[in-house]
N, C-alpha and C positions, 0 to 999 in steps of 0.2 A: 425478277429481273426483266429488263428490256434489252433484248439482244440486237446489236447492230449487224445486220446481214450484209448490207452495202452502205458504206458511209457517205458516198458522194464526195464532193469537194468542200472542205472547210465547214463541216458540221461540228458543232461544239456545244458544251453545256454553258448556259448563261442564265443569270437571274437579274435582280434589280441593280446589281453592281456594288462596288465598294464605296461606302460613304465616309467622308471625313478623313481620308488618308492622303490626299494630294499634297499636303504640306510636308509629308514624309517622302515624297517622290514616288508614291504608289498610284498608278493610274486607276481610273474608275472601272474599266471593263464593263461587263453586263450587256444585255440585249441592245442591239443597235436600234431596234424598234420596241422600246419598252411598253408602248401602248398596246401593241399586239400581244406581247407576253402577258401583260396584266389582264387583258380580257380573256385570254385562254385560261389563265389560272382561275378567274372568277367562274368560268363555265364549268370547271371541274371541282370547285369548292376549295381551292387553295388560297393562301394569301397572295395578293397581287404580284409580289416580287419573288415568289417561289421559283426554284430552278427548273428550267425546261431545256429543250433542244432548239438551237438556232440552226436552220438548214438553209444553205446558200445556193448550192448547185447540185442537181441530181445527176443520175437517179439515186434515190435513197430507199433502202428497204430495212424495215424494223420488224422484229417478232416479239409479241407480247407473251411472256411466260406465265402470266396469271391474268385472271379477269380484272379489268381496270377501266375506269372512265378516262377518256382522253379527248382533247380538242386540238384542232389545227386553226391557227390564225395567221394574220399577215398576208403574204403573197398568196394568190389563188393558183395552187398547183393542180396538176392532173394527179389526184391522189385516190387510191383504192384500198379498201380493207377486204382481203380475200376476194378481190375482183369487183367488189361493190363500191360505187362512187362515194367518196368522202368530201364534203364541201367545207370550204373555209368559213370560220366563225360559227362553227357548230360543234357540239359535244356529242360523243358516241360512246358506246360500251364495246370494248374488245374482249373476246374470250381467249382462254389459254391456247397458245399455238397459232393464233391468227397473225397474218402478216400485213403490215401497212406499207404500201409501195407508193412513192412519190416520184414521178417521172421528170417533170420539168414545170416551171412556173408559167402559167398562161398570162398572168399579169403580176407586176411587182417583182421583187428580188428575193426576199427572205421569208420563209415560213417558220412558225414556232409551234412546236409540239409540247403541249402541257398535259401532264398525267396526274390523276388524283394522288396526292401524297408527295408530288414533286420528285425530281431526281436527287437521290440521297447520297451524294458524294460529300466528302468532308468539307467543312467550312474553313477557309483560309483567309485570314485577315478580314473577317466579317462577311465573306461572300463565297458562294460556290462557283462563281464565274471563273473561266480560264483567263489567265493573263498570258497571252502568247509571247510577248517580248521577254517577260521575266521567267516564263516556264513553270508557273505554279497555278494551282486551282483547277477547277473543272475535273476532267478525267486524266490524271497523271500529267497535268500541265500541258496538254497538247490537244490538237484536233482529234476527232473520233476516227477510228480505223475499223475496217471490217473485222467482225468477230468480237468486238468489245461487248462486255456484259455490264449494263448499267443498273445499279441498285435503285429500287423505287422505295419511297417513304410510305409509311402507313397512311392511308386516306383519313382525312378528318371526319368529324361527325356532323358536318354541315348538312342541314336538311336539303333534300332534293338532289343529292349527287349519288344516290344509290345505283347499283348496277342494273336494277330493273327499270330505270327511267328510260323513256324513249329519247331519241335525239332531240336536241334543243339548240336553237341558234339565236344570234343577236345581229343587229345592224352594224355593218362595217363602218369604222370612222371615216373612211374615204367617201361614204355616202351622206355624211352629216354636214349640212350647210353651215352649222355653227362653228365647225372646225376649219372651214376653208378660208384662205386669205381673201381679203377684200378684192372684189373683181373676179374671184374664182380663177380657173385655169385660163391661160392665154388661148386665143383662137387657133394659133398655130401649134397647139399641143405642147407648149413650153411649161415646165414645172415652175410654179411660183413659190419662192422661198422668202419669208420675211426676215429682215436683217436690221440689227441695231448698228449704227456707225461705230467704228472701233476707236481705240485710244489714239492711234496714229493716223486716223483718216484724214485729218486736216493737213498732214505733211505731204499729201499727194497733190498734184497740180489740179486746177479747176477743171480742165478738160478730162483728166483722168477720173476725177470724182464723178463727173457726169457720165462718163463711159461705164463706170462701175455699175450704175443703176440701169443704164439704157441698153447696153449690149446684151447679147445672149451668150451664155457660157455652156461649154460642153464638158460633161464628166468623162475623163479619159480612162482608158483601161488600166492605167498605172495608179489605181485607187484601191484602197483596202480598208480594214477596220480602223486603222490609225488615222487615215485622212483621205478625202476625195480631192484629187488633183484636177483642176479645171483648165480648159484651153479657151483662149480668146485673145483679143488685143491686149497686149501686156500693159500692166499698170505702172506708171512712172512716179516714183517718189521724188520730190523736189530736193530733199536733203540726202546727203551721202554719208552722214555720220553713222557710226555703229550704235546700236541700242544695247542697253544693259539687259541681261536676261530678266524676263518677267513671267508672271503666271499666265498660263493658257488653260483652256478647258474645252470640252466637246462643244462644237459650234463656232469656236474662234476661226476667223478667216485670216490666215497669214499670207503675206506676199513676199516670197523669196526674191533674190536679185533678178531672176528672169522675168518677173512681173506677172507670172501665172499663179493665181490664188490657189491656196490649199485650205479646204474646210476640214478642221480637225473633227474626228469622230470618237467613238467611245474608248478606243484603245490609245488615244492620244497621249503624248508625253505631258509632263506637268509644267514644264517651263520651256520658253523659246526666246529667240532673239530677233525673229523677223517682225517687221511692222504689222500691226493688226488693223486691217482695213474695216473689219466689222465682225459681227457675231450673229450666226443664225439663232433665232430665238428657240428656247427649249420646246415650245409647242409645235415647232415644225421639224424637229430632228427625226421624228418617226416617219414623216412623209419623205424626207430626204433619204432615209435609209432604204426605202423601197424603190428608189430610182435606179434603173439599170445603167450599166456602163454605156457611154455615148448619149445618154439623155441630155437634152438641152434644158437649161434653167435660166431664170432671171431673178434678180434680187429686187425686193420691194422694201423701201425704207419705212420703218416704224419707230415709235418712241417707246420709252419704258412702260408707259401706261398701257399702250396697245399690247405690248409683250405680256404684261401681267394679265390683261383681259383674255388673251389667247390661251394662256396657261390655265386660267380659271375655267375656260370652256372645255379644256381637256379633262379637268377634274370633274366638271359637271357631267360630261359624257360617261365617265367611269362610274359615277354615282348612279346615273340613270340605268346603266347596264346592271349594276349590282341590285338595284331596287327591282328592276324588271325580272331578273332571274329569281330573286327572293319571292316575288309574287307568283311566278309561274310554278315554282317548286312546292308551294303550299298545298 
């Protein structure tokens, strides 16, 4: 078991999410930063989409009830194992009774705890992730509470993940130039997010379309796993007719009547009626998920070819991590 001593705020069980269920009205759920979860799982010898813990706000305290290999990825928290520092993007061995304490993130928003064998809660509709809106999956369909005891799966037999191994780490994706948007981060510390124009983008005025790309948007505190609400100069649609309900997915940028965009995230609904100004490309959703509230961002237009190339770069990074770990464990 992994015992939750202090749950913090909105800690939950997440994996790679539910695939192929949106046509039935079932959201995807899963880790907001799937890249961080995948790397953490690779570090402890799990399948990339195995279930782990998504930790959003501390302090969080966990107690290991058996010896196990674990890794922290994602946000860089002030984390300690029985008082000894634990670094992000590294794998360690915990002994029975040891406590892992995470106080607050120094950079980023969400940390992911992966343990060898994964978090072994029941699979519901193809995933162990919690669906907060529907109240199923994860641990009893809810966020974690103090005192929860989480079952751990049996570790696999992958070479190099034995308890006797020393700590081992990998390069954070935030430090990989191949994953950065062209031009990198803006000089004024604005987060750059790549976007494909949406189905209704041409229904906005020319001035509004220019403003969509040129202005800076702020992530408001009224944001969550369903969607990031942005604040800026409102976007004006030239048409006032109602739209038929249409499919939406994580990354879709909706524009409600007040003109302030909403970027749908992993817990997004499956259909919507607001015009779609754009879609954040899949390769940048992990980066967006680590943006703190009140972060300023800008949109950069890309085409489908660039979006595919960026997604390929993410896959290449994961393969490089897997290859490097395999070589180091021999």
